C-alpha positions as CSV (number, residue, x, y, z in Angstrom):
1,M,-15.9,-11.8,3.0
2,P,-12.1,-12.4,3.2
3,K,-10.3,-12.5,6.5
4,L,-8.7,-9.2,7.4
5,T,-5.5,-9.1,9.5
6,C,-4.0,-5.9,11.0
7,L,-0.2,-5.5,10.4
8,I,0.2,-3.0,13.2
9,P,-0.2,-4.4,16.7
10,G,-2.6,-2.3,18.8
11,W,-4.3,-0.7,15.8
12,E,-6.8,-3.4,15.1
13,Q,-10.1,-2.0,13.9
14,E,-13.6,-3.4,14.1
15,D,-16.1,-3.8,11.3
16,L,-14.0,-3.0,8.2
17,K,-16.2,-5.0,5.9
18,E,-17.9,-1.9,4.4
19,D,-14.6,-0.1,4.1
20,F,-13.1,-3.1,2.3
21,R,-16.1,-3.4,-0.1
22,A,-16.0,0.3,-0.9
23,A,-12.2,0.4,-1.2
24,R,-10.8,1.7,-4.5
25,K,-8.5,-0.7,-6.3
26,V,-5.0,0.7,-6.8
27,E,-3.1,-2.0,-8.8
28,Q,-2.9,-5.0,-6.5
29,Y,-3.8,-3.0,-3.4
30,R,-7.1,-1.6,-2.1
31,L,-7.4,1.8,-0.7
32,G,-10.3,2.4,1.7
33,A,-11.3,5.4,3.8
34,R,-9.9,3.8,6.9
35,A,-7.2,1.4,5.8
36,L,-4.8,0.3,3.1
37,Y,-5.4,-3.4,2.2
38,L,-2.6,-5.7,1.0
39,P,-3.3,-9.1,-0.6
40,R,-1.9,-12.2,1.0
41,G,-3.0,-15.4,-0.7
42,L,-6.7,-15.8,-0.2
43,S,-6.9,-13.3,2.7
44,W,-6.0,-9.6,3.1
45,E,-3.8,-7.7,5.5
46,Y,-4.4,-4.1,6.3
47,I,-2.6,-1.0,7.6
48,P,-4.9,1.6,9.3
49,L,-4.4,4.9,7.6
50,Q,-4.2,6.7,11.0
51,A,-1.3,4.4,12.0
52,V,1.0,5.6,9.2
53,D,3.6,8.0,10.6
54,K,5.5,8.6,7.4
55,A,4.9,8.0,3.7
56,E,7.3,9.0,0.9
57,R,7.7,8.3,-2.8
58,S,10.5,5.8,-3.7
59,H,11.5,3.6,-6.6
60,R,13.0,0.2,-7.3
61,V,15.4,-0.7,-10.1
62,I,14.8,-3.8,-12.1
63,S,17.9,-5.1,-13.9
64,A,17.9,-7.7,-16.6
65,G,20.1,-9.0,-19.4
66,H,23.7,-10.2,-19.5
67,C,25.2,-8.9,-22.8
68,V,23.1,-5.7,-22.9
69,T,22.1,-4.6,-19.4
70,V,18.6,-3.2,-19.1
71,R,17.7,-1.1,-16.1
72,E,14.2,0.2,-15.4
73,E,12.9,2.3,-12.5
74,K,9.5,1.4,-11.1
75,P,7.6,3.6,-8.6
76,A,7.2,2.5,-5.0
77,V,5.9,4.0,-1.8
78,D,7.7,3.5,1.5
79,L,5.5,3.6,4.6
80,T,6.5,3.7,8.3
81,A,3.9,2.8,10.9
82,G,5.2,2.5,14.5
83,E,8.4,0.5,14.3
84,K,7.4,-1.3,11.1
85,Q,8.3,-0.4,7.5
86,F,6.6,-1.4,4.3
87,T,7.3,-0.9,0.7
88,L,4.4,-0.9,-1.8
89,N,5.7,-1.8,-5.2
90,L,3.7,-0.3,-8.0
91,E,3.8,-0.1,-11.8
92,K,2.4,3.5,-12.4
93,Q,3.5,6.8,-11.0
94,A,-0.2,7.8,-10.8
95,S,-0.8,5.0,-8.4
96,A,1.9,6.2,-6.1
97,Q,0.5,9.7,-6.1
98,L,-3.0,8.4,-5.3
99,I,-1.8,6.5,-2.3
100,L,0.3,9.4,-1.0
101,Q,-2.7,11.8,-1.3
102,A,-4.9,9.4,0.6
103,L,-2.4,9.0,3.4
104,K,-2.2,12.8,3.7
105,G,-5.9,13.0,3.9
106,E,-6.4,14.7,0.6
107,E,-9.4,14.0,-1.6
108,T,-8.6,11.4,-4.3
């Protein structure tokens, strides 16, 4: 079982092992019933779903090339929990929708 570290002070949760094991893989993240897990090397950090105050769809722009500029928009989700802000960079719009639904308490 990997080490789980809470990213929001005061929101630490006990016994997340089962939630982590049952968590649904959403690209590089894991989405459980109680927390959103973010990979950090050989361990995982988590944001308790109840701690999230605000979540909204966002995007990032990837630019490449010198002679012919290529710009590509990729989906992202911006989260606010307490005084901390996080950006989840994703590859698929469906992944962003899935995370937003889970944070709103909707069935995924």
